[in-house]
N, CA, C and O atoms as a GROMACS GRO file, in nm:
protein
  524
    1UNK      N    1  -1.134   1.500   0.337
    1UNK     CA    2  -1.102   1.355   0.386
    1UNK      C    3  -0.965   1.322   0.357
    1UNK      O    4  -0.913   1.363   0.253
    2UNK      N    5  -0.906   1.255   0.434
    2UNK     CA    6  -0.766   1.213   0.432
    2UNK      C    7  -0.731   1.122   0.310
    2UNK      O    8  -0.803   1.023   0.292
    3UNK      N    9  -0.635   1.144   0.228
    3UNK     CA   10  -0.620   1.071   0.114
    3UNK      C   11  -0.474   1.008   0.104
    3UNK      O   12  -0.377   1.082   0.092
    4UNK      N   13  -0.460   0.880   0.108
    4UNK     CA   14  -0.339   0.815   0.103
    4UNK      C   15  -0.270   0.823  -0.026
    4UNK      O   16  -0.336   0.845  -0.127
    5UNK      N   17  -0.139   0.808  -0.031
    5UNK     CA   18  -0.066   0.802  -0.162
    5UNK      C   19   0.053   0.703  -0.140
    5UNK      O   20   0.109   0.691  -0.030
    6UNK      N   21   0.090   0.628  -0.258
    6UNK     CA   22   0.196   0.526  -0.246
    6UNK      C   23   0.300   0.574  -0.344
    6UNK      O   24   0.277   0.623  -0.454
    7UNK      N   25   0.433   0.551  -0.284
    7UNK     CA   26   0.553   0.575  -0.360
    7UNK      C   27   0.615   0.446  -0.406
    7UNK      O   28   0.690   0.396  -0.322
    8UNK      N   29   0.603   0.389  -0.505
    8UNK     CA   30   0.644   0.260  -0.534
    8UNK      C   31   0.789   0.235  -0.552
    8UNK      O   32   0.840   0.123  -0.546
    9UNK      N   33   0.862   0.361  -0.578
    9UNK     CA   34   1.009   0.349  -0.584
    9UNK      C   35   1.078   0.374  -0.435
    9UNK      O   36   1.200   0.370  -0.417
   10UNK      N   37   0.992   0.399  -0.344
   10UNK     CA   38   1.062   0.438  -0.208
   10UNK      C   39   1.130   0.293  -0.147
   10UNK      O   40   1.230   0.306  -0.076
   11UNK      N   41   1.090   0.184  -0.167
   11UNK     CA   42   1.141   0.055  -0.109
   11UNK      C   43   1.083   0.038   0.027
   11UNK      O   44   1.134  -0.047   0.100
   12UNK      N   45   0.985   0.108   0.066
   12UNK     CA   46   0.906   0.087   0.191
   12UNK      C   47   0.799   0.027   0.159
   12UNK      O   48   0.730   0.072   0.067
   13UNK      N   49   0.760  -0.094   0.233
   13UNK     CA   50   0.637  -0.161   0.202
   13UNK      C   51   0.524  -0.070   0.212
   13UNK      O   52   0.521   0.022   0.294
   14UNK      N   53   0.427  -0.094   0.126
   14UNK     CA   54   0.305  -0.027   0.108
   14UNK      C   55   0.232   0.002   0.247
   14UNK      O   56   0.193   0.115   0.275
   15UNK      N   57   0.218  -0.104   0.330
   15UNK     CA   58   0.137  -0.094   0.455
   15UNK      C   59   0.199   0.020   0.552
   15UNK      O   60   0.134   0.107   0.610
   16UNK      N   61   0.343  -0.001   0.557
   16UNK     CA   62   0.413   0.102   0.631
   16UNK      C   63   0.401   0.230   0.584
   16UNK      O   64   0.392   0.324   0.664
   17UNK      N   65   0.400   0.248   0.463
   17UNK     CA   66   0.373   0.388   0.394
   17UNK      C   67   0.250   0.458   0.457
   17UNK      O   68   0.248   0.572   0.504
   18UNK      N   69   0.131   0.356   0.448
   18UNK     CA   70   0.008   0.401   0.505
   18UNK      C   71   0.014   0.454   0.656
   18UNK      O   72  -0.039   0.557   0.696
   19UNK      N   73   0.086   0.367   0.730
   19UNK     CA   74   0.103   0.399   0.874
   19UNK      C   75   0.180   0.528   0.881
   19UNK      O   76   0.130   0.620   0.945
   20UNK      N   77   0.290   0.545   0.826
   20UNK     CA   78   0.360   0.673   0.836
   20UNK      C   79   0.293   0.790   0.793
   20UNK      O   80   0.309   0.898   0.850
   21UNK      N   81   0.220   0.773   0.697
   21UNK     CA   82   0.139   0.902   0.650
   21UNK      C   83   0.047   0.934   0.752
   21UNK      O   84   0.038   1.053   0.779
   22UNK      N   85  -0.037   0.839   0.827
   22UNK     CA   86  -0.119   0.867   0.937
   22UNK      C   87  -0.034   0.932   1.055
   22UNK      O   88  -0.068   1.038   1.107
   23UNK      N   89   0.063   0.870   1.088
   23UNK     CA   90   0.148   0.934   1.188
   23UNK      C   91   0.190   1.074   1.179
   23UNK      O   92   0.174   1.162   1.264
   24UNK      N   93   0.251   1.081   1.055
   24UNK     CA   94   0.279   1.233   1.012
   24UNK      C   95   0.164   1.328   1.014
   24UNK      O   96   0.176   1.442   1.058
   25UNK      N   97   0.061   1.284   0.969
   25UNK     CA   98  -0.066   1.364   0.958
   25UNK      C   99  -0.120   1.408   1.089
   25UNK      O  100  -0.170   1.519   1.102
   26UNK      N  101  -0.109   1.319   1.190
   26UNK     CA  102  -0.142   1.334   1.321
   26UNK      C  103  -0.053   1.431   1.399
   26UNK      O  104  -0.097   1.520   1.470
   27UNK      N  105   0.083   1.405   1.378
   27UNK     CA  106   0.176   1.498   1.444
   27UNK      C  107   0.170   1.640   1.380
   27UNK      O  108   0.188   1.739   1.452
   28UNK      N  109   0.149   1.654   1.256
   28UNK     CA  110   0.140   1.808   1.187
   28UNK      C  111   0.008   1.853   1.217
   28UNK      O  112  -0.014   1.973   1.201
   29UNK      N  113  -0.096   1.773   1.262
   29UNK     CA  114  -0.216   1.838   1.278
   29UNK      C  115  -0.318   1.831   1.170
   29UNK      O  116  -0.425   1.890   1.184
   30UNK      N  117  -0.292   1.764   1.064
   30UNK     CA  118  -0.375   1.741   0.955
   30UNK      C  119  -0.490   1.641   0.973
   30UNK      O  120  -0.593   1.642   0.905
   31UNK      N  121  -0.464   1.558   1.066
   31UNK     CA  122  -0.565   1.445   1.105
   31UNK      C  123  -0.574   1.494   1.273
   31UNK      O  124  -0.477   1.508   1.347
   32UNK      N  125  -0.707   1.512   1.308
   32UNK     CA  126  -0.738   1.545   1.459
   32UNK      C  127  -0.817   1.442   1.526
   32UNK      O  128  -0.887   1.367   1.458
   33UNK      N  129  -0.813   1.433   1.647
   33UNK     CA  130  -0.888   1.316   1.728
   33UNK      C  131  -1.037   1.322   1.671
   33UNK      O  132  -1.105   1.424   1.659
   34UNK      N  133  -1.073   1.190   1.639
   34UNK     CA  134  -1.204   1.172   1.581
   34UNK      C  135  -1.234   1.180   1.454
   34UNK      O  136  -1.346   1.152   1.413
   35UNK      N  137  -1.134   1.219   1.373
   35UNK     CA  138  -1.144   1.222   1.222
   35UNK      C  139  -1.141   1.080   1.181
   35UNK      O  140  -1.074   1.001   1.247
   36UNK      N  141  -1.212   1.037   1.072
   36UNK     CA  142  -1.230   0.916   1.022
   36UNK      C  143  -1.143   0.882   0.919
   36UNK      O  144  -1.129   0.965   0.828
   37UNK      N  145  -1.083   0.778   0.913
   37UNK     CA  146  -0.985   0.745   0.807
   37UNK      C  147  -1.073   0.700   0.693
   37UNK      O  148  -1.191   0.673   0.718
   38UNK      N  149  -1.023   0.689   0.558
   38UNK     CA  150  -1.105   0.621   0.467
   38UNK      C  151  -1.134   0.467   0.489
   38UNK      O  152  -1.058   0.395   0.553
   39UNK      N  153  -1.237   0.431   0.438
   39UNK     CA  154  -1.262   0.269   0.469
   39UNK      C  155  -1.169   0.201   0.394
   39UNK      O  156  -1.118   0.252   0.294
   40UNK      N  157  -1.137   0.070   0.441
   40UNK     CA  158  -1.047  -0.009   0.379
   40UNK      C  159  -1.068  -0.034   0.228
   40UNK      O  160  -0.971  -0.047   0.154
   41UNK      N  161  -1.184  -0.040   0.186
   41UNK     CA  162  -1.230  -0.059   0.059
   41UNK      C  163  -1.206   0.065  -0.038
   41UNK      O  164  -1.178   0.049  -0.156
   42UNK      N  165  -1.220   0.185   0.020
   42UNK     CA  166  -1.201   0.307  -0.042
   42UNK      C  167  -1.057   0.316  -0.077
   42UNK      O  168  -1.022   0.363  -0.186
   43UNK      N  169  -0.971   0.272   0.013
   43UNK     CA  170  -0.826   0.299  -0.003
   43UNK      C  171  -0.780   0.179  -0.105
   43UNK      O  172  -0.683   0.200  -0.178
   44UNK      N  173  -0.839   0.075  -0.109
   44UNK     CA  174  -0.798  -0.030  -0.201
   44UNK      C  175  -0.843   0.017  -0.344
   44UNK      O  176  -0.767  -0.004  -0.438
   45UNK      N  177  -0.968   0.081  -0.366
   45UNK     CA  178  -1.000   0.143  -0.484
   45UNK      C  179  -0.921   0.260  -0.538
   45UNK      O  180  -0.882   0.278  -0.654
   46UNK      N  181  -0.905   0.330  -0.440
   46UNK     CA  182  -0.812   0.460  -0.479
   46UNK      C  183  -0.671   0.412  -0.509
   46UNK      O  184  -0.620   0.473  -0.604
   47UNK      N  185  -0.597   0.321  -0.455
   47UNK     CA  186  -0.458   0.303  -0.469
   47UNK      C  187  -0.444   0.176  -0.549
   47UNK      O  188  -0.334   0.144  -0.595
   48UNK      N  189  -0.559   0.097  -0.568
   48UNK     CA  190  -0.537  -0.035  -0.652
   48UNK      C  191  -0.445  -0.120  -0.576
   48UNK      O  192  -0.338  -0.149  -0.629
   49UNK      N  193  -0.471  -0.161  -0.465
   49UNK     CA  194  -0.370  -0.251  -0.379
   49UNK      C  195  -0.466  -0.362  -0.308
   49UNK      O  196  -0.589  -0.361  -0.306
   50UNK      N  197  -0.385  -0.450  -0.254
   50UNK     CA  198  -0.457  -0.566  -0.181
   50UNK      C  199  -0.516  -0.525  -0.068
   50UNK      O  200  -0.450  -0.460   0.014
   51UNK      N  201  -0.640  -0.553  -0.047
   51UNK     CA  202  -0.722  -0.523   0.080
   51UNK      C  203  -0.653  -0.576   0.209
   51UNK      O  204  -0.675  -0.521   0.317
   52UNK      N  205  -0.577  -0.675   0.198
   52UNK     CA  206  -0.504  -0.724   0.319
   52UNK      C  207  -0.397  -0.637   0.362
   52UNK      O  208  -0.371  -0.622   0.481
   53UNK      N  209  -0.330  -0.575   0.265
   53UNK     CA  210  -0.222  -0.484   0.275
   53UNK      C  211  -0.282  -0.331   0.365
   53UNK      O  212  -0.222  -0.274   0.456
   54UNK      N  213  -0.401  -0.297   0.311
   54UNK     CA  214  -0.464  -0.186   0.391
   54UNK      C  215  -0.504  -0.222   0.535
   54UNK      O  216  -0.490  -0.144   0.630
   55UNK      N  217  -0.563  -0.363   0.544
   55UNK     CA  218  -0.610  -0.414   0.674
   55UNK      C  219  -0.487  -0.429   0.765
   55UNK      O  220  -0.496  -0.408   0.886
   56UNK      N  221  -0.382  -0.462   0.710
   56UNK     CA  222  -0.264  -0.476   0.793
   56UNK      C  223  -0.218  -0.337   0.837
   56UNK      O  224  -0.179  -0.324   0.953
   57UNK      N  225  -0.218  -0.238   0.761
   57UNK     CA  226  -0.185  -0.103   0.812
   57UNK      C  227  -0.267  -0.056   0.913
   57UNK      O  228  -0.216  -0.005   1.012
   58UNK      N  229  -0.405  -0.068   0.901
   58UNK     CA  230  -0.496  -0.041   1.007
   58UNK      C  231  -0.478  -0.102   1.126
   58UNK      O  232  -0.489  -0.042   1.232
   59UNK      N  233  -0.448  -0.234   1.116
   59UNK     CA  234  -0.408  -0.320   1.248
   59UNK      C  235  -0.300  -0.259   1.314
   59UNK      O  236  -0.309  -0.237   1.434
   60UNK      N  237  -0.189  -0.226   1.245
   60UNK     CA  238  -0.048  -0.169   1.300
   60UNK      C  239  -0.103  -0.038   1.370
   60UNK      O  240  -0.074  -0.016   1.487
   61UNK      N  241  -0.183   0.053   1.295
   61UNK     CA  242  -0.206   0.169   1.370
   61UNK      C  243  -0.288   0.155   1.493
   61UNK      O  244  -0.278   0.232   1.588
   62UNK      N  245  -0.374   0.050   1.487
   62UNK     CA  246  -0.461   0.026   1.595
   62UNK      C  247  -0.372  -0.032   1.732
   62UNK      O  248  -0.404  -0.007   1.848
   63UNK      N  249  -0.263  -0.110   1.694
   63UNK     CA  250  -0.170  -0.165   1.795
   63UNK      C  251  -0.087  -0.048   1.859
   63UNK      O  252  -0.052  -0.049   1.977
   64UNK      N  253  -0.055   0.062   1.764
   64UNK     CA  254   0.022   0.175   1.802
   64UNK      C  255  -0.068   0.282   1.882
   64UNK      O  256  -0.019   0.383   1.933
   65UNK      N  257  -0.191   0.253   1.888
   65UNK     CA  258  -0.293   0.345   1.948
   65UNK      C  259  -0.314   0.470   1.873
   65UNK      O  260  -0.344   0.575   1.930
   66UNK      N  261  -0.297   0.458   1.730
   66UNK     CA  262  -0.313   0.588   1.669
   66UNK      C  263  -0.468   0.615   1.647
   66UNK      O  264  -0.526   0.722   1.656
   67UNK      N  265  -0.525   0.476   1.612
   67UNK     CA  266  -0.657   0.485   1.572
   67UNK      C  267  -0.736   0.382   1.648
   67UNK      O  268  -0.669   0.305   1.717
   68UNK      N  269  -0.861   0.369   1.648
   68UNK     CA  270  -0.966   0.292   1.695
   68UNK      C  271  -1.072   0.248   1.586
   68UNK      O  272  -1.137   0.331   1.524
   69UNK      N  273  -1.083   0.112   1.567
   69UNK     CA  274  -1.188   0.087   1.463
   69UNK      C  275  -1.326   0.061   1.544
   69UNK      O  276  -1.337   0.006   1.654
   70UNK      N  277  -1.418   0.108   1.472
   70UNK     CA  278  -1.548   0.107   1.536
   70UNK      C  279  -1.635   0.031   1.444
   70UNK      O  280  -1.666   0.083   1.337
   71UNK      N  281  -1.681  -0.101   1.479
   71UNK     CA  282  -1.734  -0.194   1.377
   71UNK      C  283  -1.866  -0.123   1.332
   71UNK      O  284  -1.942  -0.072   1.414
   72UNK      N  285  -1.892  -0.121   1.176
   72UNK     CA  286  -1.994  -0.060   1.115
   72UNK      C  287  -1.973   0.086   1.104
   72UNK      O  288  -2.044   0.141   1.020
   73UNK      N  289  -1.894   0.158   1.167
   73UNK     CA  290  -1.862   0.300   1.150
   73UNK      C  291  -1.750   0.348   1.091
   73UNK      O  292  -1.757   0.454   1.029
   74UNK      N  293  -1.625   0.273   1.102
   74UNK     CA  294  -1.512   0.310   1.046
   74UNK      C  295  -1.394   0.313   1.148
   74UNK      O  296  -1.401   0.264   1.260
   75UNK      N  297  -1.294   0.370   1.101
   75UNK     CA  298  -1.164   0.371   1.175
   75UNK      C  299  -1.142   0.527   1.203
   75UNK      O  300  -1.152   0.612   1.115
   76UNK      N  301  -1.110   0.555   1.336
   76UNK     CA  302  -1.109   0.699   1.382
   76UNK      C  303  -0.979   0.727   1.460
   76UNK      O  304  -0.932   0.642   1.536
   77UNK      N  305  -0.922   0.849   1.441
   77UNK     CA  306  -0.804   0.896   1.504
   77UNK      C  307  -0.831   0.904   1.656
   77UNK      O  308  -0.939   0.943   1.700
   78UNK      N  309  -0.737   0.868   1.726
   78UNK     CA  310  -0.736   0.877   1.877
   78UNK      C  311  -0.674   1.001   1.924
   78UNK      O  312  -0.586   1.055   1.858
   79UNK      N  313  -0.718   1.052   2.040
   79UNK     CA  314  -0.636   1.166   2.098
   79UNK      C  315  -0.490   1.124   2.125
   79UNK      O  316  -0.465   1.016   2.177
   80UNK      N  317  -0.403   1.204   2.094
   80UNK     CA  318  -0.252   1.175   2.116
   80UNK      C  319  -0.206   1.228   2.245
   80UNK      O  320  -0.266   1.323   2.297
   81UNK      N  321  -0.102   1.174   2.300
   81UNK     CA  322  -0.037   1.236   2.424
   81UNK      C  323   0.014   1.360   2.388
   81UNK      O  324  -0.023   1.454   2.459
   82UNK      N  325   0.101   1.390   2.283
   82UNK     CA  326   0.158   1.500   2.260
   82UNK      C  327   0.064   1.574   2.153
   82UNK      O  328   0.005   1.513   2.064
   83UNK      N  329   0.057   1.712   2.172
   83UNK     CA  330  -0.027   1.788   2.105
   83UNK      C  331   0.054   1.806   1.961
   83UNK      O  332   0.175   1.792   1.947
   84UNK      N  333  -0.034   1.837   1.869
   84UNK     CA  334   0.017   1.856   1.730
   84UNK      C  335   0.080   2.004   1.725
   84UNK      O  336   0.045   2.084   1.811
   85UNK      N  337   0.156   2.036   1.642
   85UNK     CA  338   0.199   2.182   1.649
   85UNK      C  339   0.091   2.286   1.589
   85UNK      O  340  -0.009   2.248   1.528
   86UNK      N  341   0.118   2.397   1.608
   86UNK     CA  342   0.024   2.489   1.563
   86UNK      C  343   0.039   2.517   1.398
   86UNK      O  344   0.146   2.490   1.344
   87UNK      N  345  -0.045   2.559   1.338
   87UNK     CA  346  -0.031   2.598   1.189
   87UNK      C  347   0.073   2.695   1.174
   87UNK      O  348   0.149   2.675   1.079
   88UNK      N  349   0.095   2.796   1.247
   88UNK     CA  350   0.187   2.897   1.245
   88UNK      C  351   0.344   2.834   1.249
   88UNK      O  352   0.435   2.865   1.173
   89UNK      N  353   0.348   2.741   1.355
   89UNK     CA  354   0.491   2.674   1.373
   89UNK      C  355   0.508   2.581   1.255
   89UNK      O  356   0.618   2.576   1.200
   90UNK      N  357   0.413   2.510   1.215
   90UNK     CA  358   0.427   2.423   1.085
   90UNK      C  359   0.467   2.502   0.971
   90UNK      O  360   0.561   2.461   0.903
   91UNK      N  361   0.407   2.615   0.940
   91UNK     CA  362   0.432   2.688   0.815
   91UNK      C  363   0.571   2.762   0.827
   91UNK      O  364   0.639   2.778   0.726
   92UNK      N  365   0.615   2.809   0.951
   92UNK     CA  366   0.749   2.854   0.962
   92UNK      C  367   0.862   2.752   0.944
   92UNK      O  368   0.964   2.774   0.879
   93UNK      N  369   0.832   2.639   1.009
   93UNK     CA  370   0.945   2.526   0.992
   93UNK      C  371   0.951   2.479   0.858
   93UNK      O  372   1.058   2.444   0.807
   94UNK      N  373   0.826   2.475   0.790
   94UNK     CA  374   0.828   2.430   0.638
   94UNK      C  375   0.894   2.524   0.551
   94UNK      O  376   0.960   2.484   0.456
   95UNK      N  377   0.878   2.663   0.579
   95UNK     CA  378   0.955   2.745   0.508
   95UNK      C  379   1.094   2.745   0.532
   95UNK      O  380   1.168   2.762   0.435
   96UNK      N  381   1.144   2.728   0.646
   96UNK     CA  382   1.272   2.723   0.670
   96UNK      C  383   1.354   2.603   0.608
   96UNK      O  384   1.468   2.610   0.562
   97UNK      N  385   1.278   2.498   0.615
   97UNK     CA  386   1.334   2.379   0.556
   97UNK      C  387   1.343   2.378   0.421
   97UNK      O  388   1.441   2.334   0.362
   98UNK      N  389   1.230   2.431   0.357
   98UNK     CA  390   1.228   2.451   0.205
   98UNK      C  391   1.363   2.537   0.151
   98UNK      O  392   1.436   2.506   0.057
   99UNK      N  393   1.376   2.649   0.234
   99UNK     CA  394   1.486   2.730   0.195
   99UNK      C  395   1.635   2.644   0.223
   99UNK      O  396   1.727   2.651   0.142
  100UNK      N  397   1.640   2.578   0.328
  100UNK     CA  398   1.765   2.500   0.342
  100UNK      C  399   1.772   2.395   0.234
  100UNK      O  400   1.884   2.372   0.189
  101UNK      N  401   1.664   2.325   0.184
  101UNK     CA  402   1.667   2.219   0.082
  101UNK      C  403   1.715   2.302  -0.059
  101UNK      O  404   1.803   2.253  -0.130
  102UNK      N  405   1.660   2.410  -0.088
  102UNK     CA  406   1.697   2.494  -0.201
  102UNK      C  407   1.846   2.507  -0.197
  102UNK      O  408   1.914   2.466  -0.291
  103UNK      N  409   1.899   2.561  -0.096
  103UNK     CA  410   2.037   2.588  -0.085
  103UNK      C  411   2.120   2.470  -0.093
  103UNK      O  412   2.227   2.474  -0.153
  104UNK      N  413   2.079   2.363  -0.036
  104UNK     CA  414   2.159   2.236  -0.056
  104UNK      C  415   2.155   2.179  -0.198
  104UNK      O  416   2.261   2.131  -0.239
  105UNK      N  417   2.053   2.178  -0.274
  105UNK     CA  418   2.040   2.153  -0.400
  105UNK      C  419   2.132   2.246  -0.504
  105UNK      O  420   2.212   2.202  -0.587
  106UNK      N  421   2.104   2.376  -0.478
  106UNK     CA  422   2.195   2.472  -0.541
  106UNK      C  423   2.347   2.450  -0.513
  106UNK      O  424   2.429   2.481  -0.599
  107UNK      N  425   2.381   2.403  -0.405
  107UNK     CA  426   2.521   2.363  -0.374
  107UNK      C  427   2.567   2.242  -0.446
  107UNK      O  428   2.684   2.207  -0.434
  108UNK      N  429   2.489   2.179  -0.515
  108UNK     CA  430   2.516   2.066  -0.579
  108UNK      C  431   2.500   1.910  -0.523
  108UNK      O  432   2.536   1.807  -0.579
  109UNK      N  433   2.432   1.924  -0.394
  109UNK     CA  434   2.390   1.795  -0.343
  109UNK      C  435   2.287   1.743  -0.415
  109UNK      O  436   2.197   1.814  -0.459
  110UNK      N  437   2.293   1.610  -0.433
  110UNK     CA  438   2.178   1.524  -0.486
  110UNK      C  439   2.086   1.484  -0.359
  110UNK      O  440   2.118   1.524  -0.247
  111UNK      N  441   1.987   1.417  -0.377
  111UNK     CA  442   1.879   1.372  -0.295
  111UNK      C  443   1.953   1.292  -0.187
  111UNK      O  444   1.947   1.330  -0.070
  112UNK      N  445   2.019   1.187  -0.223
  112UNK     CA  446   2.109   1.097  -0.137
  112UNK      C  447   2.189   1.188  -0.020
  112UNK      O  448   2.178   1.171   0.101
  113UNK      N  449   2.267   1.282  -0.085
  113UNK     CA  450   2.354   1.350  -0.001
  113UNK      C  451   2.284   1.445   0.099
  113UNK      O  452   2.334   1.479   0.206
  114UNK      N  453   2.169   1.482   0.054
  114UNK     CA  454   2.089   1.590   0.126
  114UNK      C  455   2.038   1.496   0.240
  114UNK      O  456   2.059   1.532   0.356
  115UNK      N  457   1.968   1.372   0.216
  115UNK     CA  458   1.926   1.294   0.310
  115UNK      C  459   2.034   1.245   0.419
  115UNK      O  460   2.002   1.227   0.537
  116UNK      N  461   2.160   1.227   0.372
  116UNK     CA  462   2.272   1.194   0.456
  116UNK      C  463   2.305   1.300   0.556
  116UNK      O  464   2.322   1.279   0.676
  117UNK      N  465   2.313   1.432   0.486
  117UNK     CA  466   2.352   1.544   0.577
  117UNK      C  467   2.243   1.569   0.691
  117UNK      O  468   2.275   1.587   0.808
  118UNK      N  469   2.112   1.567   0.644
  118UNK     CA  470   1.999   1.592   0.729
  118UNK      C  471   2.006   1.501   0.840
  118UNK      O  472   2.000   1.538   0.957
  119UNK      N  473   2.022   1.361   0.797
  119UNK     CA  474   2.029   1.249   0.912
  119UNK      C  475   2.144   1.274   1.008
  119UNK      O  476   2.127   1.260   1.129
  120UNK      N  477   2.253   1.309   0.960
  120UNK     CA  478   2.384   1.328   1.032
  120UNK      C  479   2.346   1.441   1.126
  120UNK      O  480   2.344   1.417   1.246
  121UNK      N  481   2.317   1.555   1.085
  121UNK     CA  482   2.287   1.673   1.160
  121UNK      C  483   2.167   1.642   1.280
  121UNK      O  484   2.172   1.674   1.399
  122UNK      N  485   2.067   1.575   1.215
  122UNK     CA  486   1.957   1.536   1.327
  122UNK      C  487   1.998   1.447   1.430
  122UNK      O  488   1.949   1.460   1.542
  123UNK      N  489   2.085   1.354   1.406
  123UNK     CA  490   2.150   1.259   1.520
  123UNK      C  491   2.223   1.336   1.586
  123UNK      O  492   2.208   1.325   1.708
  124UNK      N  493   2.312   1.425   1.544
  124UNK     CA  494   2.407   1.501   1.624
  124UNK      C  495   2.329   1.596   1.711
  124UNK      O  496   2.363   1.611   1.828
  125UNK      N  497   2.235   1.657   1.664
  125UNK     CA  498   2.144   1.751   1.748
  125UNK      C  499   2.085   1.677   1.851
  125UNK      O  500   2.087   1.720   1.966
  126UNK      N  501   2.032   1.570   1.822
  126UNK     CA  502   1.947   1.478   1.922
  126UNK      C  503   2.040   1.440   2.035
  126UNK      O  504   2.004   1.446   2.153
  127UNK      N  505   2.166   1.398   1.996
  127UNK     CA  506   2.272   1.366   2.107
  127UNK      C  507   2.308   1.462   2.180
  127UNK      O  508   2.324   1.438   2.300
  128UNK      N  509   2.328   1.587   2.134
  128UNK     CA  510   2.353   1.716   2.226
  128UNK      C  511   2.241   1.731   2.313
  128UNK      O  512   2.265   1.742   2.433
  129UNK      N  513   2.124   1.733   2.273
  129UNK     CA  514   2.007   1.759   2.347
  129UNK      C  515   1.993   1.664   2.461
  129UNK      O  516   1.951   1.704   2.569
  130UNK      N  517   2.031   1.531   2.440
  130UNK     CA  518   2.027   1.427   2.543
  130UNK      C  519   2.130   1.454   2.647
  130UNK      O  520   2.101   1.441   2.766
  131UNK      N  521   2.271   1.497   2.600
  131UNK     CA  522   2.357   1.506   2.692
  131UNK      C  523   2.355   1.633   2.793
  131UNK      O  524   2.439   1.641   2.883
   0.00000   0.00000   0.00000
């Protein structure tokens, strides 16, 4: 079963963290169409957060068509327009990124500098692909 986690130091509102985790899990293939998300009360108990926060996240995900709530049954992941990547592709990309991160930290970059460099290269690459 899918398990949520919260980073209280991230500065990202808890409901958005929940939404982002589901988006990422769907994209990476960890959540498949038809998978049931934990019940709101289960998330509340696991994370010790306000039920309204979890309900807000679930409403947001429904508005984005990531999930569908079925009364009395739970909330389920919808089929997505773009297919999730294969496990082999995910593993390859993860290893490459981990290698890159180790090199960046070994070169003396801190987390903020790594994020800035990644964001800069990401934007530059996207702009090249669009042009």
